[in-house]
VOTIGU-287384 format. One record per atom (N, C-alpha, C, CB): x, y, z; residue in three letters; residue number from 1; atom name. Coordinates in Angstrom, 1 decimal. Glycine has a CB too. Layout:
BEGIN
        x        y        z    aa     i   at
        X        Y        Z   ALA   NUM   CA
...
***
This chain:
BEGIN
        x        y        z    aa     i   at
     94.0     89.9    116.7   MET     1    N
     93.2     89.2    115.9   MET     1   CA
     91.8     89.0    116.3   MET     1    C
     93.8     87.9    115.8   MET     1   CB
     90.8     89.3    115.5   SER     2    N
     89.4     89.2    115.9   SER     2   CA
     88.9     87.7    116.0   SER     2    C
     88.5     90.0    114.9   SER     2   CB
     88.1     87.5    117.0   GLN     3    N
     87.6     86.1    117.2   GLN     3   CA
     86.5     85.9    116.2   GLN     3    C
     87.1     85.8    118.6   GLN     3   CB
     86.4     84.6    115.7   PHE     4    N
     85.2     84.4    115.0   PHE     4   CA
     84.8     82.9    115.2   PHE     4    C
     85.5     84.7    113.4   PHE     4   CB
     83.6     82.6    114.9   ARG     5    N
     83.2     81.1    115.2   ARG     5   CA
     83.4     80.3    113.9   ARG     5    C
     81.6     81.0    115.7   ARG     5   CB
     84.1     79.2    114.1   ALA     6    N
     84.4     78.3    113.0   ALA     6   CA
     83.1     77.7    112.4   ALA     6    C
     85.4     77.2    113.5   ALA     6   CB
     82.9     77.5    111.2   SER     7    N
     81.8     76.8    110.7   SER     7   CA
     82.2     75.5    109.9   SER     7    C
     80.9     77.7    109.9   SER     7   CB
     81.5     74.5    109.8   GLY     8    N
     81.8     73.3    109.1   GLY     8   CA
     81.3     72.1    109.8   GLY     8    C
     83.4     73.1    108.9   GLY     8   CB
     81.5     70.9    109.2   PRO     9    N
     80.8     69.8    109.9   PRO     9   CA
     81.4     69.3    111.2   PRO     9    C
     80.8     68.6    108.9   PRO     9   CB
     82.7     69.6    111.4   ASN    10    N
     83.5     69.2    112.6   ASN    10   CA
     83.7     70.3    113.5   ASN    10    C
     84.8     68.6    112.3   ASN    10   CB
     83.2     71.5    113.3   SER    11    N
     83.6     72.7    114.1   SER    11   CA
     82.9     72.8    115.5   SER    11    C
     83.2     74.0    113.2   SER    11   CB
     81.7     72.4    115.6   GLY    12    N
     81.0     72.4    116.8   GLY    12   CA
     80.9     73.9    117.2   GLY    12    C
     81.8     71.6    117.9   GLY    12   CB
     81.1     74.3    118.4   ASN    13    N
     81.0     75.7    118.9   ASN    13   CA
     82.3     76.2    119.3   ASN    13    C
     80.0     75.8    120.1   ASN    13   CB
     83.4     75.7    118.9   ARG    14    N
     84.7     76.3    119.2   ARG    14   CA
     85.0     77.5    118.5   ARG    14    C
     85.8     75.4    118.9   ARG    14   CB
     85.8     78.4    119.1   ILE    15    N
     86.2     79.6    118.6   ILE    15   CA
     87.6     79.4    117.8   ILE    15    C
     86.3     80.7    119.7   ILE    15   CB
     87.6     80.0    116.6   GLY    16    N
     88.9     79.8    115.8   GLY    16   CA
     90.0     80.6    116.3   GLY    16    C
     88.7     80.2    114.3   GLY    16   CB
     91.3     80.3    115.9   GLY    17    N
     92.5     81.0    116.2   GLY    17   CA
     93.7     80.2    115.8   GLY    17    C
     92.4     81.3    117.7   GLY    17   CB
     94.8     80.6    116.3   PHE    18    N
     96.0     79.8    116.0   PHE    18   CA
     96.2     78.6    116.9   PHE    18    C
     97.3     80.7    116.1   PHE    18   CB
     96.7     77.5    116.3   THR    19    N
     96.9     76.3    117.0   THR    19   CA
     98.2     76.4    117.7   THR    19    C
     96.9     75.0    115.9   THR    19   CB
     98.5     75.5    118.6   LEU    20    N
     99.7     75.6    119.4   LEU    20   CA
    100.8     75.4    118.4   LEU    20    C
     99.7     74.5    120.5   LEU    20   CB
    100.7     74.5    117.4   LEU    21    N
    101.8     74.2    116.4   LEU    21   CA
    102.2     75.4    115.7   LEU    21    C
    101.4     73.1    115.4   LEU    21   CB
    101.1     76.1    115.2   GLU    22    N
    101.3     77.5    114.4   GLU    22   CA
    102.1     78.4    115.3   GLU    22    C
    100.0     78.1    114.0   GLU    22   CB
    101.8     78.6    116.5   VAL    23    N
    102.4     79.5    117.4   VAL    23   CA
    103.9     79.1    117.6   VAL    23    C
    101.6     79.5    118.7   VAL    23   CB
    104.2     77.8    117.9   LEU    24    N
    105.5     77.2    118.0   LEU    24   CA
    106.4     77.5    116.8   LEU    24    C
    105.3     75.7    118.2   LEU    24   CB
    105.8     77.3    115.6   VAL    25    N
    106.5     77.4    114.4   VAL    25   CA
    106.9     78.9    114.2   VAL    25    C
    105.8     76.8    113.1   VAL    25   CB
    106.0     79.9    114.5   ALA    26    N
    106.2     81.2    114.4   ALA    26   CA
    107.3     81.7    115.3   ALA    26    C
    105.0     81.8    114.7   ALA    26   CB
    107.2     81.2    116.6   MET    27    N
    108.2     81.6    117.5   MET    27   CA
    109.6     81.0    117.2   MET    27    C
    107.7     81.2    118.9   MET    27   CB
    109.7     79.8    116.5   THR    28    N
    110.9     79.2    116.1   THR    28   CA
    111.5     80.0    115.0   THR    28    C
    110.8     77.7    115.7   THR    28   CB
    110.7     80.6    114.1   ILE    29    N
    111.2     81.4    113.0   ILE    29   CA
    111.8     82.7    113.5   ILE    29    C
    110.1     81.6    112.1   ILE    29   CB
    111.0     83.2    114.4   MET    30    N
    111.4     84.5    115.0   MET    30   CA
    112.7     84.4    115.7   MET    30    C
    110.4     85.1    116.0   MET    30   CB
    112.9     83.3    116.6   ALA    31    N
    114.2     83.1    117.2   ALA    31   CA
    115.3     82.8    116.3   ALA    31    C
    114.1     82.0    118.2   ALA    31   CB
    115.2     82.2    115.2   MET    32    N
    116.3     82.0    114.3   MET    32   CA
    116.6     83.4    113.7   MET    32    C
    115.9     81.1    113.2   MET    32   CB
    115.6     84.2    113.3   THR    33    N
    115.8     85.5    112.7   THR    33   CA
    116.6     86.4    113.7   THR    33    C
    114.5     86.0    112.4   THR    33   CB
    116.2     86.4    114.9   ILE    34    N
    116.9     87.2    115.9   ILE    34   CA
    118.3     86.7    116.2   ILE    34    C
    116.2     87.1    117.2   ILE    34   CB
    118.6     85.4    116.1   GLY    35    N
    120.0     84.9    116.3   GLY    35   CA
    120.9     85.3    115.1   GLY    35    C
    119.9     83.4    116.5   GLY    35   CB
    120.3     85.3    113.9   VAL    36    N
    121.1     85.7    112.8   VAL    36   CA
    121.5     87.2    112.9   VAL    36    C
    120.3     85.3    111.3   VAL    36   CB
    120.4     88.0    113.3   LEU    37    N
    120.6     89.4    113.4   LEU    37   CA
    121.6     89.9    114.4   LEU    37    C
    119.3     89.9    113.7   LEU    37   CB
    121.5     89.1    115.6   MET    38    N
    122.5     89.3    116.6   MET    38   CA
    124.0     89.0    116.2   MET    38    C
    122.2     88.5    117.9   MET    38   CB
    124.1     87.9    115.4   ASN    39    N
    125.4     87.5    114.9   ASN    39   CA
    126.0     88.6    113.9   ASN    39    C
    125.2     86.2    114.2   ASN    39   CB
    125.1     89.2    113.0   VAL    40    N
    125.4     90.2    112.1   VAL    40   CA
    125.8     91.5    112.9   VAL    40    C
    124.3     90.5    111.2   VAL    40   CB
    125.0     91.8    114.0   TYR    41    N
    125.2     93.0    114.8   TYR    41   CA
    126.7     92.8    115.5   TYR    41    C
    124.0     93.2    115.9   TYR    41   CB
    127.0     91.7    116.0   SER    42    N
    128.3     91.5    116.7   SER    42   CA
    129.4     91.6    115.7   SER    42    C
    128.3     90.1    117.4   SER    42   CB
    129.3     91.1    114.6   SER    43    N
    130.3     91.2    113.5   SER    43   CA
    130.5     92.7    113.2   SER    43    C
    129.9     90.4    112.3   SER    43   CB
    129.5     93.4    113.0   VAL    44    N
    129.5     94.9    112.7   VAL    44   CA
    130.3     95.6    113.8   VAL    44    C
    128.0     95.6    112.6   VAL    44   CB
    130.0     95.2    115.1   LEU    45    N
    130.7     95.9    116.2   LEU    45   CA
    132.2     95.6    116.2   LEU    45    C
    130.1     95.6    117.6   LEU    45   CB
    132.5     94.3    116.0   ASP    46    N
    133.9     93.9    116.0   ASP    46   CA
    134.6     94.6    114.8   ASP    46    C
    134.0     92.3    115.9   ASP    46   CB
    134.1     94.7    113.6   ARG    47    N
    134.8     95.4    112.5   ARG    47   CA
    134.9     96.9    112.9   ARG    47    C
    133.9     95.3    111.2   ARG    47   CB
    134.0     97.4    113.5   SER    48    N
    134.0     98.9    113.9   SER    48   CA
    135.1     99.1    114.9   SER    48    C
    132.7     99.3    114.4   SER    48   CB
    135.3     98.2    115.9   SER    49    N
    136.4     98.4    116.9   SER    49   CA
    137.8     98.2    116.1   SER    49    C
    136.2     97.3    118.1   SER    49   CB
    137.9     97.3    115.2   LEU    50    N
    139.1     97.1    114.5   LEU    50   CA
    139.5     98.3    113.7   LEU    50    C
    139.0     95.9    113.6   LEU    50   CB
    138.5     98.8    112.9   SER    51    N
    138.7    100.0    112.2   SER    51   CA
    139.1    101.2    113.0   SER    51    C
    137.6    100.4    111.5   SER    51   CB
    138.6    101.4    114.2   THR    52    N
    139.1    102.4    115.2   THR    52   CA
    140.6    102.1    115.6   THR    52    C
    138.1    102.3    116.5   THR    52   CB
    140.9    101.0    115.8   GLU    53    N
    142.3    100.6    116.2   GLU    53   CA
    143.3    100.9    115.0   GLU    53    C
    142.3     99.1    116.7   GLU    53   CB
    142.9    100.6    113.8   TYR    54    N
    143.8    100.9    112.6   TYR    54   CA
    143.9    102.4    112.5   TYR    54    C
    143.2    100.3    111.3   TYR    54   CB
    142.9    103.1    112.7   ARG    55    N
    142.9    104.7    112.5   ARG    55   CA
    143.8    105.1    113.7   ARG    55    C
    141.3    105.4    112.6   ARG    55   CB
    143.8    104.7    114.9   ALA    56    N
    144.5    104.9    116.0   ALA    56   CA
    146.0    104.7    115.7   ALA    56    C
    144.1    104.2    117.1   ALA    56   CB
    146.3    103.5    115.2   ALA    57    N
    147.6    103.1    114.8   ALA    57   CA
    148.3    104.0    113.8   ALA    57    C
    147.6    101.7    114.3   ALA    57   CB
    147.4    104.4    112.7   THR    58    N
    147.9    105.2    111.8   THR    58   CA
    148.3    106.7    112.3   THR    58    C
    147.0    105.3    110.7   THR    58   CB
    147.4    107.2    113.1   ASN    59    N
    147.7    108.5    113.8   ASN    59   CA
    148.9    108.4    114.7   ASN    59    C
    146.6    108.8    114.7   ASN    59   CB
    149.1    107.4    115.3   ILE    60    N
    150.4    107.2    116.2   ILE    60   CA
    151.5    107.2    115.4   ILE    60    C
    150.4    105.8    116.9   ILE    60   CB
    151.5    106.5    114.2   ALA    61    N
    152.7    106.4    113.3   ALA    61   CA
    153.0    107.8    112.8   ALA    61    C
    152.3    105.4    112.0   ALA    61   CB
    152.0    108.6    112.4   GLN    62    N
    152.1    109.9    111.8   GLN    62   CA
    152.7    110.8    112.9   GLN    62    C
    150.7    110.4    111.3   GLN    62   CB
    152.2    110.7    114.1   THR    63    N
    152.6    111.6    115.3   THR    63   CA
    154.0    111.3    115.6   THR    63    C
    151.7    111.4    116.5   THR    63   CB
    154.4    110.0    115.8   VAL    64    N
    155.8    109.7    116.2   VAL    64   CA
    156.8    110.2    115.1   VAL    64    C
    156.0    108.2    116.4   VAL    64   CB
    156.4    110.0    113.9   LEU    65    N
    157.3    110.5    112.7   LEU    65   CA
    157.4    112.0    112.8   LEU    65    C
    156.7    110.2    111.2   LEU    65   CB
    156.3    112.8    113.0   LYS    66    N
    156.4    114.2    113.1   LYS    66   CA
    157.4    114.7    114.3   LYS    66    C
    155.0    114.8    113.3   LYS    66   CB
    157.0    113.9    115.4   GLU    67    N
    157.9    114.4    116.6   GLU    67   CA
    159.4    114.0    116.4   GLU    67    C
    157.4    113.6    118.0   GLU    67   CB
    159.7    113.0    115.9   LYS    68    N
    161.2    112.7    115.5   LYS    68   CA
    161.7    113.6    114.5   LYS    68    C
    161.4    111.4    115.1   LYS    68   CB
    160.9    114.0    113.5   MET    69    N
    161.5    115.0    112.5   MET    69   CA
    161.6    116.3    113.1   MET    69    C
    160.6    115.2    111.2   MET    69   CB
    160.7    116.8    114.1   ARG    70    N
    160.7    118.1    114.7   ARG    70   CA
    161.9    118.2    115.6   ARG    70    C
    159.5    118.3    115.6   ARG    70   CB
    162.3    117.1    116.2   SER    71    N
    163.4    117.2    117.2   SER    71   CA
    164.7    117.6    116.7   SER    71    C
    163.7    115.9    117.7   SER    71   CB
    164.7    117.7    115.3   GLY    72    N
    166.0    118.1    114.7   GLY    72   CA
    167.1    117.1    114.9   GLY    72    C
    166.3    119.5    115.2   GLY    72   CB
    168.3    117.4    114.3   GLY    73    N
    169.4    116.6    114.5   GLY    73   CA
    169.3    115.3    113.6   GLY    73    C
    169.6    116.3    115.8   GLY    73   CB
    170.2    114.4    113.8   ARG    74    N
    170.3    113.2    113.1   ARG    74   CA
    169.4    112.1    113.8   ARG    74    C
    171.7    112.7    112.9   ARG    74   CB
    168.7    111.4    113.0   LEU    75    N
    167.8    110.3    113.5   LEU    75   CA
    168.6    109.0    113.7   LEU    75    C
    166.7    110.2    112.6   LEU    75   CB
    168.4    108.3    114.8   ASP    76    N
    169.0    107.0    114.9   ASP    76   CA
    168.6    106.1    113.9   ASP    76    C
    168.7    106.3    116.2   ASP    76   CB
    169.4    105.0    113.5   PRO    77    N
    168.9    104.1    112.4   PRO    77   CA
    167.7    103.2    112.9   PRO    77    C
    170.1    103.2    112.0   PRO    77   CB
    167.6    103.0    114.2   HIS    78    N
    166.5    102.1    114.7   HIS    78   CA
    166.0    102.8    116.0   HIS    78    C
    167.1    100.7    115.0   HIS    78   CB
    164.7    103.1    116.1   MET    79    N
    164.1    103.7    117.2   MET    79   CA
    162.8    102.9    117.4   MET    79    C
    163.9    105.3    117.1   MET    79   CB
    162.4    102.7    118.6   GLU    80    N
    161.2    102.1    119.0   GLU    80   CA
    160.6    102.5    120.4   GLU    80    C
    161.3    100.7    119.0   GLU    80   CB
    159.4    102.4    120.7   GLY    81    N
    158.7    102.7    121.9   GLY    81   CA
    157.4    102.2    121.9   GLY    81    C
    158.7    104.2    122.0   GLY    81   CB
    156.7    102.6    122.9   GLN    82    N
    155.3    102.1    123.2   GLN    82   CA
    154.4    103.3    123.5   GLN    82    C
    155.3    101.1    124.3   GLN    82   CB
    153.1    103.1    123.0   TYR    83    N
    152.1    104.1    123.3   TYR    83   CA
    150.9    103.5    123.8   TYR    83    C
    151.8    104.8    122.0   TYR    83   CB
    150.5    104.0    124.9   ASP    84    N
    149.2    103.6    125.6   ASP    84   CA
    149.2    102.1    126.0   ASP    84    C
    148.0    103.8    124.7   ASP    84   CB
    150.3    101.5    126.2   LYS    85    N
    150.4    100.0    126.6   LYS    85   CA
    149.8     99.1    125.7   LYS    85    C
    149.8     99.8    127.9   LYS    85   CB
    149.4     99.6    124.5   LYS    86    N
    148.8     98.7    123.6   LYS    86   CA
    149.5     98.7    122.3   LYS    86    C
    147.4     99.1    123.3   LYS    86   CB
    150.0     99.8    121.8   PHE    87    N
    150.6    100.0    120.6   PHE    87   CA
    152.2    100.1    120.7   PHE    87    C
    150.1    101.3    120.0   PHE    87   CB
    152.9     99.3    119.9   LYS    88    N
    154.4     99.3    119.9   LYS    88   CA
    154.8    100.0    118.5   LYS    88    C
    155.0     97.8    120.2   LYS    88   CB
    155.5    101.0    118.5   TRP    89    N
    156.0    101.5    117.3   TRP    89   CA
    157.5    101.4    117.1   TRP    89    C
    155.7    102.9    117.2   TRP    89   CB
    157.9    101.3    115.8   ILE    90    N
    159.3    101.1    115.4   ILE    90   CA
    159.5    102.0    114.2   ILE    90    C
    159.6     99.5    115.0   ILE    90   CB
    160.7    102.7    114.3   ILE    91    N
    161.1    103.5    113.1   ILE    91   CA
    162.5    103.0    112.7   ILE    91    C
    161.2    105.0    113.4   ILE    91   CB
    162.7    102.7    111.4   ASP    92    N
    164.0    102.4    110.8   ASP    92   CA
    164.3    103.5    109.7   ASP    92    C
    163.9    100.9    110.1   ASP    92   CB
    165.5    104.0    109.9   VAL    93    N
    166.0    105.0    109.0   VAL    93   CA
    167.2    104.5    108.3   VAL    93    C
    166.3    106.3    109.8   VAL    93   CB
    167.2    104.6    106.9   GLU    94    N
    168.2    104.2    106.0   GLU    94   CA
    168.4    105.2    104.9   GLU    94    C
    167.8    102.9    105.5   GLU    94   CB
    169.6    105.2    104.4   PRO    95    N
    169.9    106.2    103.2   PRO    95   CA
    169.0    105.6    102.1   PRO    95    C
    171.5    106.2    102.8   PRO    95   CB
    168.5    106.6    101.4   PHE    96    N
    167.6    106.2    100.3   PHE    96   CA
    168.4    106.0     98.9   PHE    96    C
    166.4    107.3    100.1   PHE    96   CB
    168.3    104.8     98.3   GLU    97    N
    169.1    104.6     97.1   GLU    97   CA
    168.1    104.1     96.1   GLU    97    C
    170.4    103.6     97.4   GLU    97   CB
    168.0    104.9     95.0   ASP    98    N
    167.0    104.4     94.0   ASP    98   CA
    167.9    103.8     92.8   ASP    98    C
    166.1    105.6     93.5   ASP    98   CB
    169.2    103.7     92.9   GLY    99    N
    170.0    103.2     91.9   GLY    99   CA
    170.4    104.1     90.7   GLY    99    C
    169.3    102.0     91.5   GLY    99   CB
    169.9    105.3     90.7   THR   100    N
    170.3    106.3     89.6   THR   100   CA
    171.4    107.1     90.0   THR   100    C
    169.0    107.2     89.3   THR   100   CB
    171.7    107.4     91.2   ARG   101    N
    172.9    108.2     91.5   ARG   101   CA
    173.5    107.7     92.8   ARG   101    C
    172.5    109.5     91.6   ARG   101   CB
    174.7    108.1     93.0   LYS   102    N
    175.4    107.7     94.2   LYS   102   CA
    175.3    108.9     95.2   LYS   102    C
    177.1    107.4     93.9   LYS   102   CB
    175.3    108.6     96.5   GLN   103    N
    175.2    109.6     97.6   GLN   103   CA
    176.5    110.3     97.7   GLN   103    C
    174.9    109.0     99.1   GLN   103   CB
    176.5    111.5     97.8   ASP   104    N
    177.7    112.3     97.9   ASP   104   CA
    178.1    112.4     99.5   ASP   104    C
    177.6    113.7     97.2   ASP   104   CB
    179.2    112.1     99.9   ALA   105    N
    179.7    111.9    101.3   ALA   105   CA
    179.9    113.3    101.7   ALA   105    C
    181.0    111.1    101.5   ALA   105   CB
    180.1    114.3    100.9   LYS   106    N
    180.3    115.7    101.5   LYS   106   CA
    179.1    116.5    101.5   LYS   106    C
    181.4    116.5    100.6   LYS   106   CB
    177.9    116.0    101.0   ALA   107    N
    176.7    116.8    101.0   ALA   107   CA
    176.1    117.0    102.4   ALA   107    C
    175.5    116.1    100.1   ALA   107   CB
    175.5    118.2    102.7   LEU   108    N
    175.0    118.4    104.0   LEU   108   CA
    173.6    117.8    104.2   LEU   108    C
    175.0    119.9    104.2   LEU   108   CB
    172.9    117.6    103.0   LEU   109    N
    171.6    116.9    103.1   LEU   109   CA
    171.6    115.7    102.1   LEU   109    C
    170.5    117.9    102.7   LEU   109   CB
    170.8    114.7    102.6   SER   110    N
    170.8    113.4    101.8   SER   110   CA
    169.3    112.9    101.9   SER   110    C
    171.9    112.3    102.3   SER   110   CB
    169.0    112.1    101.0   LEU   111    N
    167.6    111.5    101.1   LEU   111   CA
    167.7    110.2    102.0   LEU   111    C
    167.1    111.0     99.5   LEU   111   CB
    166.7    110.1    102.9   TYR   112    N
    166.6    108.9    103.7   TYR   112   CA
    165.3    108.3    103.6   TYR   112    C
    166.8    109.2    105.0   TYR   112   CB
    165.2    107.0    103.7   SER   113    N
    163.9    106.3    103.7   SER   113   CA
    163.7    106.0    105.3   SER   113    C
    164.0    104.9    102.8   SER   113   CB
    162.4    106.4    105.6   LEU   114    N
    161.9    106.2    107.0   LEU   114   CA
    160.7    105.3    107.0   LEU   114    C
    161.5    107.6    107.6   LEU   114   CB
    160.9    104.1    107.6   ASP   115    N
    159.9    103.2    107.8   ASP   115   CA
    159.3    103.1    109.1   ASP   115    C
    160.3    101.9    107.4   ASP   115   CB
    158.0    103.3    109.2   VAL   116    N
    157.4    103.4    110.5   VAL   116   CA
    156.4    102.3    110.6   VAL   116    C
    156.7    104.9    110.8   VAL   116   CB
    156.4    101.5    111.7   SER   117    N
    155.5    100.3    111.8   SER   117   CA
    154.9    100.5    113.2   SER   117    C
    156.3     98.8    111.7   SER   117   CB
    153.6    100.2    113.3   VAL   118    N
    152.9    100.2    114.5   VAL   118   CA
    152.3     98.7    114.6   VAL   118    C
    151.8    101.4    114.5   VAL   118   CB
    152.5     98.1    115.8   GLN   119    N
    151.9     96.7    116.0   GLN   119   CA
    151.1     96.7    117.3   GLN   119    C
    153.1     95.7    116.2   GLN   119   CB
    150.0     95.9    117.3   TRP   120    N
    149.1     95.7    118.4   TRP   120   CA
    148.5     94.4    118.4   TRP   120    C
    148.2     96.8    118.4   TRP   120   CB
    147.7     94.1    119.4   ILE   121    N
    146.9     92.8    119.4   ILE   121   CA
    145.5     93.1    119.5   ILE   121    C
    147.3     91.9    120.6   ILE   121   CB
    144.7     92.5    118.6   HIS   122    N
    143.3     92.7    118.5   HIS   122   CA
    142.6     91.3    118.6   HIS   122    C
    142.8     93.5    117.3   HIS   122   CB
    142.0     91.0    119.6   LYS   123    N
    141.3     89.7    119.9   LYS   123   CA
    142.2     88.5    119.6   LYS   123    C
    140.0     89.5    119.0   LYS   123   CB
    143.4     88.5    120.3   ARG   124    N
    144.4     87.5    120.2   ARG   124   CA
    145.1     87.4    118.9   ARG   124    C
    143.9     86.3    120.7   ARG   124   CB
    145.0     88.4    118.0   LYS   125    N
    145.6     88.3    116.7   LYS   125   CA
    146.5     89.5    116.4   LYS   125    C
    144.6     88.1    115.6   LYS   125   CB
    147.7     89.3    116.1   ALA   126    N
    148.6     90.4    115.9   ALA   126   CA
    148.2     91.3    114.7   ALA   126    C
    150.0     89.8    115.7   ALA   126   CB
    148.2     92.6    114.8   ARG   127    N
    147.8     93.5    113.7   ARG   127   CA
    149.1     94.4    113.6   ARG   127    C
    146.4     94.3    114.1   ARG   127   CB
    149.2     95.0    112.3   LYS   128    N
    150.3     95.9    112.1   LYS   128   CA
    150.0     96.8    110.9   LYS   128    C
    151.7     95.1    111.8   LYS   128   CB
    150.4     98.0    111.1   ILE   129    N
    150.4     98.9    109.9   ILE   129   CA
    151.9     99.3    109.7   ILE   129    C
    149.5    100.3    110.1   ILE   129   CB
    152.1     99.7    108.4   HIS   130    N
    153.4    100.1    108.0   HIS   130   CA
    153.3    101.3    107.1   HIS   130    C
    154.1     99.0    107.2   HIS   130   CB
    154.0    102.3    107.4   LEU   131    N
    154.1    103.6    106.7   LEU   131   CA
    155.6    103.8    106.2   LEU   131    C
    153.7    104.9    107.6   LEU   131   CB
    155.7    104.3    105.0   ASN   132    N
    157.1    104.6    104.5   ASN   132   CA
    157.1    105.9    103.8   ASN   132    C
    157.6    103.4    103.5   ASN   132   CB
    158.1    106.7    104.0   THR   133    N
    158.3    108.0    103.5   THR   133   CA
    159.7    108.3    103.2   THR   133    C
    157.8    109.0    104.4   THR   133   CB
    160.0    109.3    102.3   ILE   134    N
    161.4    109.6    102.0   ILE   134   CA
    161.5    111.0    102.4   ILE   134    C
    161.9    109.4    100.4   ILE   134   CB
    162.6    111.4    103.1   ARG   135    N
    162.9    112.7    103.6   ARG   135   CA
    164.2    113.1    103.3   ARG   135    C
    162.6    112.8    104.9   ARG   135   CB
    164.3    114.5    103.2   LEU   136    N
    165.6    115.1    103.0   LEU   136   CA
    166.2    115.5    104.5   LEU   136    C
    165.6    116.4    102.0   LEU   136   CB
    167.2    114.9    104.9   LEU   137    N
    167.8    115.0    106.2   LEU   137   CA
    169.2    115.5    106.2   LEU   137    C
    167.6    113.8    107.0   LEU   137   CB
    169.6    116.1    107.4   ARG   138    N
    171.1    116.5    107.5   ARG   138   CA
    171.9    115.2    107.6   ARG   138    C
    171.3    117.5    108.7   ARG   138   CB
    173.1    115.3    107.1   THR   139    N
    174.0    114.1    107.2   THR   139   CA
    175.1    114.3    108.3   THR   139    C
    174.7    114.0    105.9   THR   139   CB
    175.2    115.5    108.8   THR   140    N
    176.2    115.6    109.9   THR   140   CA
    175.6    115.7    111.2   THR   140    C
    177.1    116.9    109.7   THR   140   CB
***
């Protein structure tokens, strides 16, 4: 800001500028604005971290399901395990029944419902994703 001489009846020879009160008010407004922006930034980082964990949990569920299907043979009705000491996965396998037809006991293949859940803790709060698929599996 350029300096200028104030004019008027009470000005004397003082140089004009901001008063201490004006500077304090400006700094207070700036401090409040920075506080709000930091809160928003923190919230965005937390949401980004949670989104990354949901994506990782979904990938784990899909990977575990593929590995169990690739292993061949009959799947156990209930399987569980842990990944990276943070994520716990559970697979439940049940015969699929939609109520329109009965399962044939002599059939080599039958429809099964596979439920995959992945659980973890994010900031002291339990989180969970759940995937469900229907697959044609061997019955023997």
